[in-house]
C-alpha positions in Angstrom: 152.3 70.3 174.9 154.3 67.5 173.5 154.9 68.0 169.8 154.7 64.2 169.1 151.3 63.5 170.6 149.5 66.6 169.5 148.4 67.0 165.8 145.9 69.2 164.0 145.0 69.3 160.3 142.3 71.2 158.4 141.1 70.5 154.9 138.7 72.7 152.8 136.0 71.0 150.8 136.6 71.5 147.1 133.7 73.1 145.1 132.9 70.1 142.8 130.1 67.6 142.2 127.3 67.8 144.7 128.8 70.9 146.4 128.7 72.9 143.1 125.1 71.7 142.6 124.1 72.7 146.1 125.6 76.2 145.6 123.7 76.6 142.3 120.4 75.5 143.9 120.9 77.9 146.8 121.5 80.8 144.4 118.4 79.8 142.3 116.4 79.7 145.6 117.6 83.1 146.6 116.5 84.6 143.2 113.2 82.7 143.2 112.5 84.0 146.8 113.1 87.6 145.7 110.9 87.2 142.6 108.1 85.5 144.5 108.0 88.3 147.2 108.1 90.9 144.4 105.2 89.3 142.6 103.2 89.1 145.8 103.9 92.8 146.4 102.8 93.7 142.9 99.5 91.7 143.3 98.6 93.5 146.6 100.1 96.9 145.5 102.6 97.1 148.4 105.8 97.6 146.3 107.4 100.4 148.4 107.7 98.5 151.7 108.9 95.4 149.9 111.8 97.3 148.4 113.3 97.5 151.9 112.0 94.1 153.0 113.4 92.0 150.1 117.1 92.9 150.6 117.0 92.7 154.4 115.2 89.3 154.4 117.4 88.0 151.6 120.5 89.0 153.6 119.3 87.1 156.6 118.5 84.0 154.6 121.9 84.1 152.9 123.7 84.7 156.2 122.0 81.6 157.7 122.2 79.2 154.7 125.4 80.0 152.8 127.8 78.7 155.4 126.6 75.1 154.7 128.2 75.2 151.3 131.5 76.4 152.7 132.7 73.5 154.7 136.1 72.7 156.3 137.0 69.5 158.0 139.4 69.4 160.9 140.9 66.4 162.6 143.1 66.6 165.6 144.9 64.1 167.7 145.7 64.8 171.4 147.2 62.0 173.4 145.9 59.3 171.1 142.3 60.7 170.9 141.2 61.5 167.4 138.5 64.3 167.1 136.8 64.9 163.8 135.1 68.3 163.4 133.1 70.0 160.6 133.5 73.8 160.4 130.7 75.6 158.6 131.5 78.9 157.0 134.5 79.5 159.3 131.9 80.4 162.0 130.4 77.3 163.6 132.0 74.0 164.6 130.3 70.7 165.0 132.1 67.7 166.5 131.2 64.7 164.5 133.0 62.0 166.5 135.8 61.3 168.9 137.7 58.0 169.3 141.0 56.6 170.6 143.4 55.5 167.9 144.1 52.4 169.9 140.5 51.2 169.0 140.9 51.5 165.2 140.7 48.2 163.5 142.7 49.3 160.4 144.3 52.5 159.1 145.4 52.1 155.5 145.7 53.9 152.2 142.6 53.8 149.9 144.8 53.5 146.8 145.9 50.0 147.6 143.4 47.5 146.2 144.0 44.9 148.8 143.4 47.3 151.7 140.4 48.9 149.9 138.9 45.4 149.6 139.5 44.8 153.3 137.7 48.0 154.1 134.7 46.9 151.9 134.6 43.5 153.5 134.3 45.2 156.9 130.8 46.4 155.9 130.7 49.8 157.7 127.3 51.1 158.7 128.4 54.7 159.0 130.7 56.7 156.7 132.6 59.9 157.6 134.3 61.8 154.9 137.0 64.3 155.9 138.7 64.9 152.5 138.7 67.8 150.1 137.9 65.5 147.2 137.8 61.8 146.8 140.4 62.2 144.1 142.9 64.0 146.4 146.3 62.3 147.0 147.1 60.4 150.1 143.6 59.4 151.1 143.5 56.9 153.9 140.6 55.2 155.6 140.2 54.2 159.2 138.0 51.3 160.2 136.6 51.4 163.8 133.5 50.7 165.9 131.5 53.8 166.8 129.8 53.5 170.2 126.4 55.0 170.6 126.1 56.2 174.2 122.3 56.4 174.2 121.6 53.0 172.8 124.8 51.4 174.2 125.5 49.6 171.0 128.5 49.7 168.6 128.2 50.3 164.9 131.0 49.7 162.3 132.2 52.9 160.7 134.8 54.1 158.2 136.5 57.5 158.2 138.2 58.8 155.1 141.0 61.4 155.7 143.9 63.0 154.0 147.0 61.7 155.7 150.3 63.5 156.3 153.6 61.9 157.4 153.2 63.2 160.9 149.7 61.9 161.3 150.7 58.4 160.1 153.6 58.4 162.5 151.3 59.2 165.4 148.8 56.6 164.3 151.6 54.1 164.1 152.7 55.0 167.6 149.3 54.5 169.1 148.2 51.6 166.9 151.2 49.8 165.5 149.5 46.6 164.4 146.6 48.3 162.5 148.5 51.1 160.7 149.8 50.6 157.1 152.5 53.1 156.2 153.3 54.4 152.8 155.0 57.5 151.4 152.9 60.6 151.5 153.2 63.8 149.5 152.7 66.0 152.6 
């Protein structure tokens, strides 16, 4: 494929803020589940079968739920089409949205106050976050209209992403009037 029109970048979610709280709540839930089953077994005097049931059931619960606290974000551009995907626990992928870069209203850095004010004035109804942390360097936002195929209506949306020099050059190629370029660290 053409090196210029194909781009892929993955970012891992940092374990901070709500993600750290979610992990702590899941661990507490696992412990409470094991204790509750143990107390039920003590009440009905069926401890021996539960000694095998608790670890097996806990393993299944952890296997199903733990991947939701280990999230990676991937955005790829192929021939001017941006695809944003969430990857849960390095196992399952979920495509969040797909759009053409030509349809973006504005692609600008979040650090510039004038551009951030312009993004706020756009009044987005949906917000998509694809950054490791909102304090990471080189965070850009993309304003666009997200079309709902079922209802056939368009909703304003904003997408936050960590920009690299290559991604910005591709965005500039497909949407020259809507892209604001700055120096990036990547």
